[in-house]
N, C-alpha and C positions, 0 to 999 in steps of 0.2 A: 796514281793518275795515270791513264792511258795517254801515249803520246799525243793523239789527238786532244784530250782535254788538259794536255798541259800547254799545247801550242794555242787553244782558244784562250785558256786563263792567262798566258803572256799578253796577246793582246788586248785581254780585257783590263789590265792593268792602264792602259791609256785612258780608262773611264775611272777606275777605281783607284789610281795612284797608290797602289800596295806597292812600293819599292822592294820590300822585301821579299814579297812573292817574286817579283820580276827576278831579283838576285838570285833565288833559289831555284830558278828553272834555266838559267842561262850558264853556258860553258865559261869557264875564265877566258879563253880566247876563242870568244863569240865574233865570228865573222861576217860581217854585214856586207850585202850587194845592193842596197837602195843608196844610190850615190850622193844623195841628199843628206845623209847621215854620217857621222863619223863611225870609224870601226870599234869593236870592243864592247863588253859588257856594261863598263861605266858609262858609255857613251850613250846606251839605250836607257840605261836608269836615270842618266840627266834629262834624256827627253822626255821619259815620262813625267818626272819633276816638273819640268816646264811647262807640260800642257797643264798641271793641277794650278798654275798660276793665271790661266785664261781666263776671261769672266764666263764665256759659255764651256759646258762640258763637253768632251768629247764622246760621241757615241759610236758604238760597235755592233753590227749585227750581221753575224756570220750565216751564210745563205745555204752554203754546200761544202762537204768535207768529206776526205779520204785518207788514208794511210796506205803507204806501198814501202814494206819493209821501213829503212831509217829515215823515210820522208813521211812529211804530213803536206796536203794541198789544203787552203781554205779560200773559199769565194766569200768575201766579205764587203759589206758596204760600209764605209767610215764617214763620218763627218767631224773632220778634226777643228775644234774649238769654234764650230760653227762656221768654219770657212766653205761649207757646201758639201752634198755628198759626193761621194767618190766611190767606184766600184774596183776593187781590188782583187789580185790572186796573189796569194802569200804561199811561199814554200819553205818549210824549214826541215832542215836536216838533224836528227840526233845523234848523239854520240854518248856512250854510258849514260843514257837516261837524261841527259841535258841537251837543251838546243844549241847546237854548235856553230849552225849556220843558216843565213836567211836571205831570199830572193824575194821581190814582188814586182808586180807591174800595176800601174794605176791609170784611171782615166774618169773624167767628170761624169756623174750620172746622166743620162740623156734621156729624151721622150722615146716611145716607142718606136720601132723601125716600121718600114712600108707594110708589113704584115701584121703589125699589132702588136709584136713581141717586145719585151724590154731585155735589158742586159742580165737580168737575172731570173725572170720569171721559168716557169716549167716544174717539173717533179724535182723536189731537192733532195730526196733519198739515194745516196749512193751506197747499194749494199755488195759486199764481198760475196762472190760466188765463183763456181768453176770458169769462168770465162774471162778472167783477168788476161791471161796469157794472149788468147786468140784477141782481144780487144785489143791489147797493145801491139800487137803485130799489125792488125788492120789500120790501126790510126798510124803507127810509124810507116807504114808503106804510104798510106795516103800522104803525109805529109812531104815524104821524099818525092815519090812520084809526082804527085800535083802540085803541093805547095813549093817544094823546091824546083820543080819542072824537071825532074831526071826521067820520067814516063809519062808524059801528059796523055797520050793516047789510052791511057787506062783510066782515065776519069769515070766514065759511065760505070765501070766494074766495081766502084766503091759505093754506089747509090743505088737503091731499090725504085728504079724509074725517077720521078720528082718529088718523091717523099723526102722532104729534107727540111727541118725545123731551124730556122736561121734567128739567132739572136743579136747578130751584129747590128749596130743601129743604123746601118745605111744599107743593108742588102733585104730584100725580100726572101721567102721561103722557095724553095725547091731549086734545083739546077738552073731552071729558067732564072729565077732570081739573081742568082750568082754569076751567071753568064752576062744578065743584063747589066749588072753592076760593073764588072769586068771590062764590058764594053764601053759604058760610060767613062770609066777610068782611061782607058785608051784613047778615047777621043779627046781626053784633056790632059792627053800626054804624062798620065800618073801610072806608073809601075809600082807594083807591089811585089818585091821580091824577096824571098826566103835563101838565105845563103848557107846556114849551119844550124843545126838542131843539138842543141846541149844536151837533153834528156826528154823521155817518154817516160810519164809515170802512169801507173793503170791500177784499177780497182773494180773488179765486176764487169758491168756493161759500159765503164766510163775509161777514158784515156785522156791524158794532158800534155801538150807538147809545150816546150818550151824554146824557142826559135830567136835567131837574129837575121837580119837582113836590112833593106832599106823600103821606105816608103816615099814617093816623090823625090827620091834622090836622098833622103834624110836617113841617118842611120836610126834604126827600128827595133825593138825588141816586141816579140809575137808569142803571146800566150795564148794557148787553143784548147779548150776543153771539148771533148766529143762525146756522145752518147752513140753506143753501137746497139743495132736492133737486128736479129736474125741475120749478122753476118755482113749487113751494111751500115755506113754511116747515116743516122738518122735524126741527130741534132746537134748544134754547134753554139757555144758560147765563147767569147774572146774578148781580152784587153790588149789593146797596142800600145805601146808608149814610145815616143820619140827618146833616144838617148841624150843625156845631157852632155853638153861641150866637156870636153875632159880637164879644161881650166877651171870648172866649176865644181868638180868633183870632191866630197868631203871625204872619200876613202879612195883608195887605188886598186879596189879588187874587181873592178869592174862589172857588168852587169851578171857576168856568169864566172 
């Protein structure tokens, strides 16, 4: 199996309950960054076994997928034991052919945004091509210059006019939509702050940033997927998640 196939097979065990398969895919010292779950391979397998006791089967729908070196990124819609659909980004790191580390962000599935886009719609094919490093550079620059606020005057240079498809649940299309949303947040006294970017993974015309900061003063992790077209940022999907209070963590690995 490819690494993408292995990652999809692992999350598929949430539905199938195949404990032997999960065991075969995970490194012995599997590191978990989902703070609601204990660390290690045995803890993952125990979680899979626990889901099989629920009266409602867990569903797993992979929407987008790509690979960058030893990393696999999946955009997934889960419904864990009938608790309600949630949109996730899962990131897996491979070592010697096994899944050695996992990060994720999750948010409830929501209605369409002001422009009629959902959290997951749009083209789903992420195809490797010769643009990968150029895409990574553009997106890393945007995250640093604009989202981390290092060179805000460069904002318009990252976009082809007002052509920008937005999948954030609260923001309309275009730079105009982004500006309006930020203006409303400012009026409400809400700041969206990016402090540090952990990694930017890329494939073809897509790049994915993993960042941390605060939203409304609360520690928050930002996962952002961007599509680049003709050298400009053309489309954006995201999942924001407030960081769990440390006393509630089931492992001590942190979100990164």
